[in-house]
C-alpha angles and dihedrals in degrees: 000000000000111000108199095195092052094045092050089061091056096055113120123232090236135108117269149111126286124205123202121207130193128217091280089053092247117146107247101170140017123191141163131225142188086218116023091195095058099037100048094043090056090069092061099043111107092203094063117096106241132178120246091254093053090048089053092049093048091051089059097049110114097169142346137210133192142204119213118220134189095241144009089252091058089048090054093051092048091047091053092050094048094047091050092049100044103024094208117215097236099044119099099256133200103229097195120075104188128167111203120217127241136197110237123201111192096217089161089074126082089235105029126210132212110228145173114249134183096195135037111231132191097253134117093274127108117236128205121195149340093235126191097221123059089192092056090049092053091047090051092050091050090051092050090052090052095045101043103021094234116177121251100190125105096226117139104244137229087012094062098043110139096005096110137022118269115269129242093272090069092053093050089047097247095117133041091218100238084171087074097041090249090133126038124234091250093051091047092051090053087061092045092053090050089051090052090052089051092051089050088060100256103135103152095089097050092043091055093047094049093048091051092049092048092052093045092051091048092052090049088054089242092136095165090059091043091055090050091053091044091055092048090049090053092049093052092048090050091054091045093052092056090064108087116191110232102164140015093216092083090220129149111239143152120221111210129190136149148202125204146184131188097289110022144020134207120215117200120204126193112201113213118185122183090345094308127111101232097175149313137234139184131220131201116226127191106230095213111159097343110133101195144013093262091060092049092050090047092052091047095050093048094049097039098047093041087066104038121084094209122071122186123221092244140031117200108199132187096238143347112303130217108261091007095156093050092046089052091053091047093051090046090053091049095049096040092230137062117299114192123207111204131186103202114218104180147004129023094338093057091046091055092050090049089050090054089049092052090051090050090051091051092050092048092051092047093048093047091053091049091047090052091053091047091048090052089055095046120022092019092051092047092051089049091055091047089050092054088055095043093243132136134196094035110159105141125050127180127197129189135200138181124219130188143128110239089329093307115141095348114201137177131213132206119197125185130208121190120187088351095304129105113256099203095179087069096049114118135187129208131203108213110242109171104039127079122192131014100317107141095176094054090043091051091049090054093048094049093045092051093045097052096035089054091049094050092049092052092049091051090050091052092050093049092049091049092220132134113232136163114269115255130208094276101038091055108076121206125255088216132021115212115202121198096232144029135271097336097054092042092052091050090053093046090050092053093046091048092052090051094044095242125144107207123147112247127196132176126226101226119206131205127227090281091056092252122134111258103168150335124270110216131156091356091304129107109225115204116224135201107257091206095054128104089238091060091049090051092051089050091051091050092050093048092047093051090049093047095048093048095045093048091052093047091049092051093051092046092051092051092047094051093050091049094049092062106041106017091061090064112098111250095018114109133164096288096049092043091057091044092052093049092049093047100044099026094207138050089233090060091050092049093050096043121111123231090258092051091048090053090060092067113099113269095012122127127188095263092054091044091053090049091055092043093050094045093060093047101046091079113009093183092055090046091052090054091050092050090049091052092048091051090053091049093050091048090052092049090050 
């Protein structure tokens, strides 16, 4: 038994990382400390002023553990790694996990290429970026290929020169074909150097050249060529206009500011490379137990820069961060050169940070408005349905449906909605085992019995093992059972629940003559509902989803059964040969018309099996024709 008071006495007065666990032994918080003894004990001191969220976290702590480090910097690195791995509930977490693209120039090759890259590696290539738009990066690379005729192939040059014909890019004049020796290494490198100048933001030279070529082509009456140069000129100008000068110092820096409310925060980052604002992005952060803006910014910087390969020389932040000096030393160690963290107080620097903060506030307001609309459609709609039934605390709803054709291949579906949203990981499908013929009531009784019996057995197993595990789709029972029908379906569900000793509210989704939901059947009363309400729309979505899931499963089983009924009844043809025949001949008509020799050419077929297939389709041509017709109809349906 873990005794918190006794363990607190054993804490060392050394730097390290502490890890809090709850009763299920899940990690709920990870933190670092200069002195583990002082920091961890603060959580359990009643005299210390703590926020409501920290109080809530402390109330759930069942035990803690710690790892001693040699320095606070080592503790910070370890804290970042543990937070990223475990994503504890009460840590301030970066919700976005974005990998920014780069432009890679393989200058280590004799004939370099310009490529798209998601990561920056320690190789002999030159990297430009990171950029905030993958689409813009691809457009820029395409433009460079057109302007400088850089190769896109992966051939090993000069070793492979002359081995293969030039590709299409040579014929459309987007490559000089160094693979054929049509351009020398020196001439090719002249183009590469111009491309590097372009990527460094120096556009004046290429703009002048393109304009001169456009005018010369126009004067020579070569209007097709002139239009090509005009389009290239427009593309270069478009790229050049996107680069906004923000500083004359030509430094790489990120400008970071935030806006927050009670639950979430938005951090806005402006990316400045070589004095140019190349883009911006925003990130949502769960506030968790953070008490002030400095703690939120600190958590963001540690998580964001632990996962990005590029580090700027400077970070301009909105205000002083918690552990700012240690974070600076950590970033410096990662980059291999000095990284400065600056809190601008006046002038142009402060204005840029304020601008980032205003953008963060706009994004937060926009997202909050969108979240309110989404909540109205989900949680609000679910609460509306619960209100019609006089229920409270409804979070999980399950709906069931039966699908068959005249009792053939009957199946059942179970769909789950939590907080008004589909939880597809908990969906389940059932193949009816005990019912023959088109009996929907008996089929539904089997499905419900299997679903809840399975759940009760799993719960008993968990209790006997004495272990704490996450609830699965069967062990978690619904707060409300939604039946696709009226009195009959509801009574079947109530009968099953009564036999199993379960008390779960059950309501039916009653339809009108046009098969549209008109009300809810609950406690022997049909409750009318507003067809323009969000609750009605949620009920409709649940019904449609249960139908879709059941029909898709039934269709898949029917397709498999029909394929098996034709080929698997032939002696010597099992599952493997059936698939081989269908892949080889594509259609049943082709298999029926094939000769023995042609059938032998299919993978896995020998002469005896081929003769068996050949004879099967000729024993009764009339029967075979019917089979082929049925298969054609099935394939058309599947398509």
